[in-house]
TIKE-512172 format. One record per residue (C-alpha): residue in three letters; x, y, z. Coordinates in steps of 0.001 Angstrom, whole numbers, padded with zeros to 6 digits, always signed. Example, Ala and Ser with C-alpha at 12.3 -4.5 7.8 and 13.67 -1.06 7.14 Angstrom:
# residues 2
Ala+012300-004500+007800Ser+013670-001060+007140
END
This chain:
# residues 144
Met+050924+099737-020639Glu+050658+096033-019900Arg+049042+095155-016591Asn+049498+091922-014705Tyr+046114+091497-013099Pro+045560+088327-011126Pro+043713+085599-013071Gly+039960+085822-013122Met+039851+089423-011827Thr+036373+090866-012167Thr+034626+094085-011243Val+030837+094263-011150Thr+029049+097559-010463Thr+025314+097598-009790Arg+023035+100605-009299Asn+020263+099682-006882Asp+016663+100970-007094Asp+017230+103248-004073Gly+020139+105046-005803Thr+022873+103225-003895Phe+025681+101322-005589Asp+027313+097936-005109Val+030832+097384-006444Val+032304+093901-006091Gln+035879+093158-007121Arg+037384+089689-006916Ala+040387+087758-008152Ser+042184+084483-007730Ile+045232+085162-005575Gly+046671+081657-005190Gly+046391+081538-001401Asn+044291+082554+001552Leu+044413+085807+003504Thr+042239+086810+006439Ser+039826+089711+006160Asp+042073+091686+008546Glu+045101+091086+006310Leu+043081+092097+003252Gln+041811+095240+004954Arg+045373+096265+005868Leu+046499+095709+002267Tyr+043526+097740+000993Trp+044304+100781+003156Cys+047971+100554+002117Glu+046844+100621-001495Val+044623+103681-000933Arg+047661+105499+000411Ser+049972+104232-002346Thr+047558+105042-005177Thr+047177+108639-003954Phe+050912+109088-003330Gly+050184+109474+000389Leu+047636+112291+000003Val+044703+110142+001153Arg+045149+107856+004147Phe+043087+105692+006434Ser+043221+107239+009909Arg+040893+107231+012917Asp+038315+105007+011165Ala+038082+107229+008083Ile+039677+107979+004747Arg+041162+111464+005179Leu+043330+113902+003252Phe+046835+113644+004708Gly+045317+111417+007399Val+044131+114434+009406Trp+041598+116489+007480Pro+037847+115904+007657Ala+036673+112429+006749Leu+036042+111797+003068Ile+034346+108532+004074Ala+033969+107509+007737Phe+033541+103940+008925Gly+032420+102086+011999Pro+034536+099392+013642Thr+035457+096220+011781Ile+033064+093382+012519Gly+033650+090132+010668Gly+035591+091730+007804Arg+032959+094448+007357Arg+032997+098173+008118Glu+029745+100127+008018Ile+029882+103526+006307Thr+028982+106097+008965Gly+029335+109339+006998Gly+031927+111629+005439Leu+032053+114261+002709Phe+031571+111714-000103Ala+028663+109843+001520Arg+025140+111198+001035His+024146+109632+004356Pro+025482+106940+006705Tyr+024551+103814+004805Gly+026280+100829+003264Ala+029537+099084+004031Ile+032850+097878+002697Thr+033792+094226+003182Trp+036860+092107+002600Ser+036966+088339+002357Gly+039484+085802+001253Asp+039315+082051+001098Gln+039678+079200-001373Gly+042356+081212-003179Gln+040056+084194-003839Ala+040177+087762-002528Ile+037103+089982-002585Val+036499+093640-001744Ala+032899+094797-001931Leu+031372+098219-001531Glu+027749+097541-000619Glu+024819+099947-000850Phe+027021+103040-000982Ala+024996+106264-001229Pro+027317+108764-002963Arg+026942+112480-002360Leu+028661+113271-005644Arg+026694+112981-008869Gly+027457+113008-012577Trp+031076+113088-013609Phe+032176+113562-009962Phe+030761+110136-009142Arg+032297+108618-012275Val+035702+109846-011044Glu+035006+108433-007567Arg+033917+105081-009051Trp+037002+105027-011309Phe+039222+105694-008281His+037615+102840-006327Asp+038144+100562-009345Val+041830+101488-009609Val+042421+100989-005871Gly+040554+097680-005949Arg+042538+096340-008894Arg+045851+097383-007355Phe+044727+095932-004013Leu+043976+092578-005654Gln+047397+092623-007327Arg+048994+093333-003943Ala+047014+090476-002326Ala+048184+088093-005077Arg+051807+089130-004467Ala+051358+088585-000720Cys+050325+084985-001438Ala+053103+084295-003962
END
């Protein structure tokens, strides 16, 4: 299946010495969007990718938008949400950030401490990659 990813799309995953992970995804989108606009597009893509099963609600990613938090977040401050807990987080640590300027969009998961290990984490990382790529496509369409 051919995919129309925005030009220059990259994903870089780094495992830090303390066992946390950084995942940075970026692409040229041909325009500028605010971090709030990017965050809204990202949560829409989480919902779309999971066919509505997983939704952002009450500062957390939840099954059907109501069940216990899979990943809980603090308030948005400057395009950044701290990770405050949830079933998939080993402890409250790290953040997710969105930024967009000079025709680039970026979503970064910083210092995430996953509870899941082995193939469970590979599935979680794959899911984040898929959502991020689709999010960047959506951001490029929003600027077209």
